[in-house]
C-alpha positions as CSV (number, residue, x, y, z in Angstrom):
1,M,0.0,0.0,0.0
2,F,1.4,3.4,-1.0
3,V,0.1,6.3,1.2
4,A,0.3,10.0,0.3
5,G,-0.8,13.2,2.0
6,L,0.3,12.6,5.5
7,P,2.3,15.7,6.6
8,H,6.1,15.3,6.8
9,A,6.6,18.5,8.8
10,N,4.6,21.3,10.3
11,A,4.2,24.6,8.5
12,T,7.2,26.3,10.2
13,G,9.5,23.3,9.8
14,S,10.2,23.0,13.5
15,V,8.8,19.5,13.8
16,V,9.6,16.7,11.3
17,Q,8.0,13.2,11.4
18,L,10.5,10.6,10.3
19,H,8.0,7.7,10.5
20,F,10.8,5.1,10.9
21,G,9.4,1.6,11.3
22,V,6.2,1.9,9.3
23,D,7.2,-1.3,7.5
24,R,7.0,-3.1,10.9
25,M,3.5,-1.8,11.9
26,L,1.8,-4.6,10.0
27,E,4.1,-7.4,11.2
28,P,3.4,-9.5,14.3
29,P,2.2,-8.8,16.9
30,F,0.5,-5.8,15.3
31,G,-0.7,-7.7,12.2
32,R,-0.5,-11.0,10.3
33,G,2.6,-9.9,8.4
34,G,3.5,-10.0,4.7
35,T,1.9,-6.6,3.9
36,Q,4.2,-3.8,2.7
37,L,3.3,-0.2,3.6
38,Y,5.1,2.8,2.1
39,A,4.9,6.5,2.6
40,L,4.3,8.0,-0.9
41,R,6.5,11.1,-0.5
42,P,10.2,11.8,-0.9
43,L,12.5,10.3,1.7
44,A,14.1,13.7,2.2
45,E,11.9,16.9,1.9
46,V,14.6,19.2,0.6
47,S,14.6,22.0,-2.0
48,G,14.7,20.7,-5.6
49,V,14.0,17.1,-4.6
50,V,12.9,14.9,-7.6
51,R,9.2,14.1,-7.2
52,L,6.8,11.7,-8.9
53,F,4.1,14.4,-9.0
54,P,4.0,18.1,-8.0
55,P,3.1,18.9,-4.4
56,G,-0.6,19.0,-3.9
57,E,-1.3,16.9,-6.9
58,L,-3.2,13.7,-6.4
59,P,-1.0,10.6,-6.9
60,F,-1.5,8.3,-9.9
61,A,-2.2,4.6,-9.3
62,L,1.1,2.7,-9.0
63,P,1.3,-0.8,-10.4
64,N,1.3,-3.9,-8.1
65,G,-0.3,-2.2,-5.1
66,S,-3.0,0.1,-3.8
67,T,-2.3,3.8,-3.8
68,W,-4.1,5.8,-1.2
69,F,-4.1,9.6,-0.4
70,F,-5.3,11.9,2.3
71,A,-6.8,15.0,0.5
72,D,-7.4,16.7,3.9
73,P,-7.3,15.5,7.5
74,T,-10.8,14.0,7.3
75,A,-10.9,12.5,3.8
76,L,-9.3,9.4,2.5
77,G,-9.3,8.4,-1.2
78,R,-7.9,5.9,-3.5
79,A,-6.0,6.9,-6.6
80,T,-7.5,6.0,-9.9
81,T,-6.1,6.4,-13.4
82,T,-8.3,8.9,-15.2
83,A,-5.9,9.6,-18.1
84,P,-5.0,7.0,-20.7
85,A,-2.2,4.8,-19.4
86,L,1.3,5.5,-20.8
87,P,2.8,3.0,-23.2
88,D,4.5,0.1,-21.4
89,L,8.3,0.3,-20.8
90,P,9.7,-3.2,-21.4
91,I,12.6,-4.1,-19.1
92,Q,15.1,-6.9,-19.3
93,G,18.2,-7.9,-17.4
94,D,21.4,-7.0,-19.2
95,G,24.6,-9.2,-19.1
96,D,25.2,-10.3,-15.5
97,G,22.2,-8.4,-14.2
98,V,19.7,-11.2,-14.8
99,L,16.2,-10.7,-13.5
100,V,14.7,-13.6,-11.6
101,D,11.0,-13.2,-10.9
102,G,11.4,-9.4,-11.2
103,V,14.2,-9.2,-8.6
104,F,17.4,-7.4,-9.5
105,D,20.4,-8.4,-7.4
106,L,22.4,-5.5,-6.0
107,S,24.2,-7.4,-3.3
108,T,27.4,-6.1,-1.9
109,A,29.4,-8.9,-3.6
110,R,28.0,-7.9,-7.0
111,L,28.8,-4.3,-6.4
112,L,32.3,-5.1,-5.2
113,G,32.9,-7.1,-8.4
114,M,31.7,-4.1,-10.4
115,T,34.1,-1.7,-8.7
116,E,37.1,-4.0,-9.3
117,E,36.6,-3.6,-13.0
118,Y,35.4,0.0,-13.1
119,Q,38.5,1.4,-14.9
120,Q,38.3,-1.2,-17.6
121,H,34.6,-0.5,-18.2
122,W,35.2,3.3,-18.4
123,A,38.2,3.0,-20.7
124,N,36.6,0.5,-23.1
125,G,33.0,1.9,-22.9
126,T,31.7,-1.5,-21.9
127,A,28.8,-2.3,-19.6
128,S,29.1,-3.6,-16.0
129,F,25.7,-5.0,-15.3
130,G,22.2,-3.5,-15.4
131,L,18.9,-3.3,-17.3
132,R,17.9,-2.5,-20.8
133,T,14.6,-1.3,-22.4
134,P,14.2,-3.1,-25.8
135,G,12.2,-1.0,-28.3
136,V,12.5,2.2,-26.2
137,K,15.6,4.3,-26.8
138,P,15.8,7.6,-24.9
139,S,18.2,10.2,-26.3
140,R,19.2,13.5,-24.8
141,P,17.5,15.4,-23.4
142,R,15.6,12.3,-22.8
143,G,16.4,9.8,-20.1
144,F,15.1,7.8,-17.2
145,R,13.4,8.3,-13.9
146,V,13.9,5.4,-11.4
147,T,12.0,5.5,-8.1
148,L,12.8,3.2,-5.2
149,F,10.0,3.0,-2.6
150,T,11.3,2.6,0.9
151,A,9.3,2.3,4.0
152,N,9.9,5.9,5.0
153,G,9.5,7.6,1.6
154,Y,10.6,7.2,-2.0
155,L,13.9,8.1,-3.7
156,S,13.2,9.3,-7.2
157,C,16.2,10.0,-9.4
158,L,17.0,11.2,-12.9
159,F,19.8,10.3,-15.4
160,F,20.4,10.1,-19.1
161,D,20.4,6.9,-21.1
162,H,23.8,5.3,-20.6
163,G,24.1,4.5,-24.4
164,L,25.1,0.9,-24.1
165,G,22.0,-0.7,-25.6
166,G,22.4,-0.1,-29.3
167,P,20.2,1.9,-31.6
168,E,16.9,0.3,-30.6
169,E,17.1,0.1,-26.8
170,G,18.0,2.1,-23.7
171,S,20.4,1.0,-21.0
172,I,20.7,1.4,-17.3
173,D,24.2,0.4,-16.3
174,M,24.8,0.2,-12.6
175,L,28.4,1.5,-12.7
176,R,27.2,4.6,-14.4
177,F,24.1,4.8,-12.3
178,F,26.2,5.1,-9.1
179,A,29.3,6.8,-10.5
180,G,28.5,8.3,-13.9
181,D,30.9,8.0,-16.8
182,P,33.7,10.7,-17.1
183,K,34.6,9.6,-20.6
184,Q,31.0,10.1,-21.9
185,G,30.4,13.1,-19.7
186,L,27.6,11.4,-17.9
187,E,26.7,12.3,-14.3
188,P,25.5,9.8,-11.7
189,A,21.8,9.5,-11.0
190,I,20.7,12.4,-8.9
191,T,17.7,12.9,-6.5
192,G,17.8,16.7,-6.4
193,L,17.9,19.6,-8.8
194,P,18.8,22.2,-10.0
195,N,21.3,23.7,-7.6
196,S,22.1,21.0,-5.1
197,P,22.3,17.6,-6.9
198,I,22.3,14.7,-4.5
199,G,23.7,11.3,-5.6
200,E,21.3,8.5,-5.4
201,G,24.0,6.2,-4.0
202,A,24.6,8.4,-1.0
203,K,20.9,8.5,0.0
204,L,20.3,4.8,-0.2
205,G,22.3,4.0,2.8
206,I,19.5,5.3,5.1
207,P,16.7,3.0,4.1
208,I,19.1,0.0,3.5
209,T,20.2,0.4,7.1
210,I,16.8,1.1,8.7
211,D,14.1,-0.7,6.7
212,L,13.0,-4.1,7.9
213,V,14.2,-5.7,4.7
214,P,16.7,-4.0,2.4
215,E,14.8,-4.6,-0.8
216,F,12.5,-2.1,-2.5
217,P,9.8,-1.9,-5.2
218,V,11.1,0.1,-8.1
219,L,9.2,2.1,-10.8
220,I,11.1,2.8,-14.0
221,E,10.0,5.4,-16.5
222,A,11.5,6.7,-19.8
223,G,10.8,10.3,-20.8
224,S,12.2,13.8,-21.3
225,M,14.1,16.1,-19.1
226,R,12.8,19.7,-19.0
227,D,14.0,22.9,-17.4
228,H,14.4,23.0,-13.6
229,G,14.5,19.2,-13.3
230,Q,11.0,18.5,-14.5
231,F,10.6,15.0,-15.9
232,V,7.8,14.2,-18.4
233,P,7.3,10.4,-18.8
234,S,6.6,8.9,-22.2
235,H,6.7,5.3,-21.1
236,R,6.1,3.6,-17.8
237,A,6.7,0.0,-16.7
238,R,3.5,-1.7,-15.8
239,H,5.2,-3.9,-13.2
240,L,7.4,-2.9,-10.4
241,L,10.8,-4.5,-10.1
242,T,12.5,-5.3,-6.8
243,F,16.0,-4.0,-6.2
244,R,17.6,-6.3,-3.6
245,F,20.4,-4.9,-1.5
246,D,22.0,-6.2,1.7
247,R,23.3,-4.6,4.9
248,G,26.8,-4.3,3.6
249,Y,25.9,-1.5,1.2
250,P,27.0,1.4,3.5
251,A,30.4,-0.3,3.9
252,W,30.7,-0.5,0.1
253,V,29.9,3.2,-0.2
254,R,32.6,4.0,2.4
255,L,35.1,1.9,0.5
256,V,34.3,3.5,-2.8
257,Q,34.6,7.0,-1.3
258,R,37.9,6.2,0.4
259,T,39.5,4.7,-2.8
260,G,38.0,7.4,-5.1
261,R,36.3,4.9,-7.3
């Protein structure tokens, strides 16, 4: 269940609700368990944060779940799709990033293997591991928006197509997702625009450490980048993937930062 409209902070900003532990509220002894509950708002309410929809706008219905919103303190509604659905964005595993039942493995061991070969991939313009979108090829200023839904809010990020999928498909390469590509002039995926870009990799350590299980539903969209960080989707995946991490991720981030990789 994705829930929108609950206030993150009071009007003056003197009180902030972090809502840690919402993913545990439906587990025993409070409930039967097995139900996921996510706050449908950015994990960090900061200036320029990338959002799925503008503040005050009703959320659209997300796939593979129920999307609920609070229009005001006394009204509860359920999001419905009133506009025609966007064309489907097909997604497949690329190379070593094989999808098994919609799960994408981002374990620490896999990330460590990627960093050991990062210089070779950059120098040769080769892929590490990742995803591809056959039949949909974004080109600048077109790119992707990837949104990870954590228990305490979502992390929505923007980046350009990594250009490794040939003329008829887009590519999301995890080396370039986390670190960019200096040779191609590509920046890492960012969660904030326009003046204070925030790397997706740095923000992920919070939910991976705190959430009950470090694996997250993920919505992937292709579309165009507009001024001031506005993203207009042209294609949207009709099924959520699952990005599966483990608790070693923060240690991997510290290692990468220390070695400059």
